[in-house]
C-alpha atoms as one frame of an Amber mdcrd trajectory, in Angstrom:
protein
 -20.947  47.414 -93.593 -19.427  44.658 -95.263 -16.843  44.685 -92.389 -19.472
  44.379 -89.843 -20.983  41.571 -91.700 -17.413  39.977 -92.021 -16.805  40.417
 -88.175 -20.175  38.984 -87.489 -19.422  35.503 -89.605 -15.968  35.288 -88.175
 -17.430  35.475 -84.512 -20.274  33.195 -85.281 -17.717  30.674 -86.692 -15.276
  30.854 -83.700 -18.709  30.565 -81.244 -19.549  27.225 -82.906 -16.091  25.628
 -83.196 -15.897  26.458 -79.324 -19.285  24.950 -78.719 -18.340  21.863 -80.918
 -14.737  21.383 -79.143 -16.644  21.530 -75.804 -19.252  18.789 -76.824 -16.579
  16.652 -78.107 -14.419  16.934 -75.109 -17.517  16.668 -73.038 -18.311  13.272
 -74.824 -14.717  11.791 -74.511 -14.972  12.606 -70.697 -18.307  10.704 -70.680
 -17.243   7.838 -72.281 -14.291   7.349 -70.034 -16.404   7.923 -66.796 -19.321
   5.823 -67.665 -19.136   3.810 -70.838 -15.430   2.301 -70.635 -15.707  -1.114
 -68.627 -13.858  -2.019 -65.707 -11.252  -4.426 -66.702  -9.729  -5.253 -63.636
 -12.732  -6.619 -61.696 -11.415  -8.379 -58.662 -12.567 -12.170 -57.938 -12.959
 -13.962 -55.028 -10.021 -16.095 -53.842  -8.587 -18.356 -51.034  -5.572 -18.559
 -48.480  -3.520 -20.936 -46.849  -0.701 -19.966 -44.515   0.982 -19.486 -41.301
   4.360 -19.239 -39.467   6.267 -17.829 -36.494   8.954 -15.344 -36.667  10.718
 -16.448 -33.652  13.871 -14.219 -32.933  17.078 -16.548 -32.915  19.489 -16.488
 -29.838  21.648 -13.247 -30.141  25.191 -13.750 -30.325  27.259 -12.612 -27.042
  29.440 -10.151 -28.823  31.175  -9.243 -32.239  34.045  -7.141 -33.455  32.690
  -3.953 -34.391  35.724  -2.929 -36.330  36.103  -6.391 -38.197  32.713  -7.381
 -39.024  30.721  -3.903 -40.136  32.115  -3.709 -43.514  31.713  -7.251 -44.596
  28.083  -7.460 -43.152  27.283  -4.071 -45.103  28.398  -5.749 -48.218  26.382
  -8.900 -47.406  23.272  -6.874 -47.859  24.157  -6.066 -51.315  25.348  -9.487
 -52.357  22.156 -11.167 -51.084  19.831  -9.776 -53.582  19.619 -12.412 -56.342
  17.034 -13.642 -58.945  13.501 -12.478 -59.570  15.013  -8.934 -60.590  16.160
  -8.116 -56.968  19.813  -7.519 -57.732  21.341  -4.062 -58.735  18.641  -3.577
 -61.328  15.859  -4.295 -58.606  17.268  -1.418 -56.392  16.150   1.107 -58.979
  12.470   0.156 -59.769  11.679   3.738 -60.537  14.068   4.292 -63.262  12.373
   1.409 -65.320  14.189  -1.478 -64.470  11.474  -3.640 -62.954  10.982  -4.946
 -59.775   7.364  -4.449 -58.740   5.626  -4.269 -55.449   7.579  -7.213 -54.384
  10.793  -5.391 -55.044   9.670  -2.032 -53.630   8.577  -3.536 -50.109  12.032
  -5.170 -49.887  13.783  -1.770 -51.205  12.190   0.031 -48.331  13.091  -2.697
 -45.760  16.820  -2.204 -46.915  16.769   1.544 -46.436  15.393   1.424 -43.153
  18.085  -1.156 -42.140  20.891   0.682 -43.704  19.519   4.015 -41.846  19.574
   2.316 -38.771  23.073   1.143 -39.037  24.331   4.566 -39.662  22.609   5.724
 -36.550  23.946   3.116 -34.524  27.584   3.407 -35.919  27.274   6.898 -35.047
  26.112   6.128 -31.322  29.315   3.916 -30.791  31.734   5.639 -32.811  33.476
   7.903 -29.885  33.344   4.323 -27.811  36.782   3.305 -26.643  35.690  -0.629
 -26.651  35.147  -2.203 -30.150  33.737  -5.110 -28.912  30.111  -4.321 -28.363
  27.028  -6.567 -28.212  25.086  -5.759 -31.302  22.747  -8.221 -32.820  21.438
  -5.529 -35.645  25.208  -4.907 -36.612  25.333  -8.701 -37.760  21.614  -9.613
 -38.072  20.367 -12.990 -39.129  19.084 -12.943 -42.900  15.548 -14.532 -44.235
  15.154 -15.169 -47.775  11.720 -13.947 -49.284  10.184 -15.871 -52.350   7.296
 -14.871 -54.398   6.355 -17.429 -57.131   3.442 -16.418 -59.070   1.736 -18.414
 -61.930  -1.044 -17.989 -64.126  -2.677 -21.476 -65.567  -5.142 -22.116 -67.941
  -8.761 -22.445 -66.318  -8.840 -26.494 -67.272  -6.523 -27.035 -64.102  -9.852
 -26.452 -62.167  -8.402 -29.723 -60.222  -5.883 -27.441 -58.824  -8.430 -25.256
 -57.500  -9.990 -28.336 -55.895  -6.783 -29.447 -54.396  -6.078 -26.157 -52.833
  -9.444 -25.831 -51.307  -9.122 -29.415 -49.690  -5.769 -28.577 -48.446  -7.202
 -25.813 -46.699 -10.116 -27.833 -45.103  -7.808 -30.277 -43.423  -4.098 -28.984
 -43.179  -2.377 -28.071 -39.521  -1.178 -24.750 -40.185  -0.118 -24.099 -36.788
   2.746 -26.058 -37.206   5.989 -25.931 -39.548   5.430 -29.660 -40.419   1.742
 -28.825 -41.809   2.998 -25.841 -43.637   5.895 -27.728 -45.165   2.976 -30.341
 -46.023   1.091 -27.373 -47.898   4.114 -26.239 -49.687   4.957 -29.688 -50.988
   1.516 -30.456 -51.983   0.787 -27.492 -53.714   4.005 -27.263 -55.853   3.509
 -30.948 -56.536  -0.081 -30.011 -57.708   1.578 -27.469 -60.158   4.294 -29.703
 -61.178   2.011 -32.270 -62.405   0.433 -29.954 -65.013   3.125 -28.260 -67.005
   0.759 -28.138 -70.142  -1.458 -25.733 -68.310   1.310 -23.073 -67.435   1.007
 -19.631 -69.470   2.460 -17.189 -67.316   4.979 -17.101 -64.278   6.915 -14.947
 -62.422   9.697 -15.294 -59.497  11.033 -12.751 -57.328  13.528 -13.711 -54.597
  15.233 -11.236 -51.847  16.910 -11.466 -48.767  16.225  -9.032 -45.455  17.503
  -8.961 -41.984  15.745 -11.013 -39.359  14.497  -8.000 -37.440  12.310  -6.638
 -40.215  11.587 -10.149 -42.342   8.070 -10.623 -40.662   6.617  -6.820 -41.442
   8.162  -7.083 -44.949   6.520 -10.442 -45.309   2.953  -9.265 -44.072   3.177
  -6.522 -46.448   3.784  -8.537 -49.311   1.117 -10.614 -48.291  -1.438  -7.609
 -47.835  -0.519  -6.544 -51.208  -1.644 -10.139 -52.855  -4.475 -10.296 -50.678
  -5.775  -6.921 -51.944  -6.022  -8.205 -55.374  -9.154 -10.575 -53.889 -12.704
  -9.316 -53.744 -12.901 -11.779 -50.620 -11.187 -14.714 -48.949 -13.834 -17.606
 -49.366 -11.467 -20.247 -48.281  -9.117 -19.436 -45.194  -6.871 -21.707 -42.998
  -4.342 -19.475 -41.510  -2.185 -20.332 -38.435  -5.014 -23.326 -37.644  -7.853
 -20.866 -38.066  -9.936 -22.246 -40.661 -12.942 -20.354 -42.060 -15.292 -20.650
 -44.981 -17.129 -17.391 -45.614 -21.000 -17.452 -46.271 -21.952 -13.906 -45.851
 -21.442 -12.962 -49.669 -23.484 -13.525 -52.604 -20.771 -16.401 -53.819 -19.510
 -19.645 -52.342 -16.521 -21.545 -52.912 -17.097 -23.721 -55.926 -16.309 -24.125
 -59.709 -15.653 -21.007 -61.831 -17.810 -19.759 -64.573 -17.570 -22.324 -67.873
 -16.008 -19.160 -69.574 -13.459 -18.776 -67.269  -9.868 -18.588 -68.748  -7.093
 -18.542 -65.840  -6.250 -19.468 -62.430  -3.832 -17.309 -60.715  -1.822 -18.954
 -57.704   0.615 -17.059 -55.679   3.130 -18.764 -53.358   5.015 -16.608 -50.543
   7.884 -18.134 -48.547  10.137 -16.587 -45.709  13.203 -19.159 -45.163  16.109
 -19.574 -43.228  17.921 -21.156 -45.925  19.820 -18.783 -48.361  17.913 -19.210
 -51.745  18.626 -17.729 -55.191  16.213 -18.875 -57.700  16.648 -17.802 -61.327
  14.366 -15.179 -62.739  14.810 -16.361 -66.308  11.126 -17.618 -66.936  10.814
 -20.863 -69.054   9.477 -24.325 -68.294  12.580 -25.644 -67.411  13.349 -22.967
 -64.791  10.084 -22.946 -63.466  10.224 -26.561 -62.848  13.303 -26.599 -61.105
  11.958 -23.571 -58.955   9.047 -25.729 -57.716  11.211 -28.693 -57.020  13.571
 -26.380 -54.857  10.630 -24.548 -52.939   8.765 -28.190 -52.455  12.080 -29.686
 -50.986  12.215 -26.896 -48.240  12.324 -28.674 -44.636  10.068 -27.819 -41.944
  13.051 -26.888 -40.166  14.099 -23.783 -42.577  10.348 -22.928 -43.520   9.529
 -19.856 -41.222   6.406 -18.695 -42.825   4.217 -19.503 -45.954   1.174 -18.158
 -47.764  -0.590 -19.704 -50.738  -2.989 -17.413 -52.494  -5.233 -18.116 -55.404
  -8.004 -16.818 -57.505 -10.998 -17.219 -58.815 -12.542 -19.501 -55.987 -16.197
 -18.338 -55.804 -18.514 -20.346 -57.642 -19.232 -19.141 -61.259 -16.621 -16.505
 -61.172 -14.202 -16.006 -63.867 -10.614 -14.460 -64.395 -10.189 -13.293 -67.738
  -6.770 -12.666 -69.426  -7.062  -8.728 -69.288  -7.826  -9.170 -65.589  -4.823
 -11.217 -64.955  -2.446  -9.245 -66.619  -3.825  -6.010 -64.815  -3.789  -7.540
 -61.618  -0.354  -9.253 -62.170   1.364  -6.881 -64.192   5.166  -8.691 -63.634
   3.894 -11.969 -65.151   6.071 -12.951 -68.073   4.585 -15.277 -70.742   6.100
 -18.980 -71.265
């Protein structure tokens, strides 16, 4: 009899323990799904840019045996600054690089694969002087500059909005003016710089446009909507969503600005983020000539009236930003 009672008590104890564990687990899951707030709520933003990736004239011929090795080495030596050197090439092993670096890496892998295919195609040819632009491609430098400023720099939002309203983004000269005015606006407010990040890379001309577009889409996807837009001469202001362009909420903490540049000029910006390096990088970007500038995109948030960008949201959406 005592043995049966003991078994009954043990059974009840285990049953209650299972029920209790189930309730606790269910409560935790419910809290994560329905109670935990969304820290990365996207704000609306604005966009200015444009450009033309017109292919340069192809060379008549090149010595395949004499230039192939040097060109292959040139790819490796072209990745400087912004964490895109050798550490950047292995972002999945914890060396950094981010979305910008990953996109450049995918481009280079594609170029290497195509180069191997091309070399195997012509390996049995008796004539080593071949017309091959892919074996000796023109390189394009890609730069992504990002900055998180204190929200008291609201005049920068106003200046970017004004630039979007009248800039001629269908011409290289107009894009150069947008880049110069944007960098000047940032240079004039060094006391409001809090976070920043610089990434640079070099890709063959044939894949530069697609890489630039992928980087652009990655950054634009961080916006809930593009309230203000001036791209390749097309100016638009969205009126079909609840928020219109205007001043941010008084509780707003930060303004995020992203500058994406494609240039013919070989550039290597220091990735050591400090006020002096940031100042130098902005001056270099602002001094690019219209002849060297291929494409430009300036993206900022928040842009909607009454919107805000908290520090937690800034860090989540722009994880590569470094504190100055």
